[in-house]
Phi, psi and omega in degrees: 000138178300146178294149181306327180296331178305308183296316179296318182295335178261013171087021181248118177263323182240126180202161176239118174284129180284153174299159183305315181293322178290321176299317180296320179296314178298315179301314182297321176295315179299313181299319180299328182273312192259334178207066182297341181275359179295126181225102182297330185289331186256344189224157167259212176087200187235148180299323183298340178292343182260357185263129175268106182270156176269345180214145178222161179057228185300323180296322180299317179295321179298313180293319178303315181293341179272352183247136182223169177203170175280318179236149178232140166268143172237118180254118174284158186314117183289138176236155183310319185260002185206117175239123181231125180231137175240154176244134183211157173267348183269127180286118180298152176236166181240133175243115189298341181291343182267332175053053175271155171254117177202166187232135180239132178203151179288166182300334180267007174063025183300328182206168178215129174255125180253114174262134185235160176291352179248024179306140184098341178237300178238067180137171001290168181232134175245128181234150180247144173295150177303333177254033185311307186304311181295314182291318181291328175300319177296322177297315180296317178299320179294319178296314179299319180295331178274356180075021181257001186306000000 
């Protein structure tokens, strides 16, 4: 389990860590969309190295800040023996002094923000689902329906 400071450092005070089986299910869905070629058995490295983003560096942060959802999944860097996912209503932020590797995406997987320990050089990376427009429209509609728009 990530140390409590990890969550606080990325701006999350309230979150729910998913059970191991639920974390694995979310991870498998995320992997199928954003990095289907990731193979823990054959490679080391980081999942973000397999993600083709539409925006990187400063542009990625700009696009990330323009996208919202009611709930966010936060996936800490997946490892063969450990998959950890949290669910939160608070949109995570990145503080470069901590240099964590993690992924933020809404529950419908419309987009994914990859924060890396190499941000500023190889990241952050923002990637969109193939059905991004339709899925993000649903996120906006849900926010509007809750009166948080």
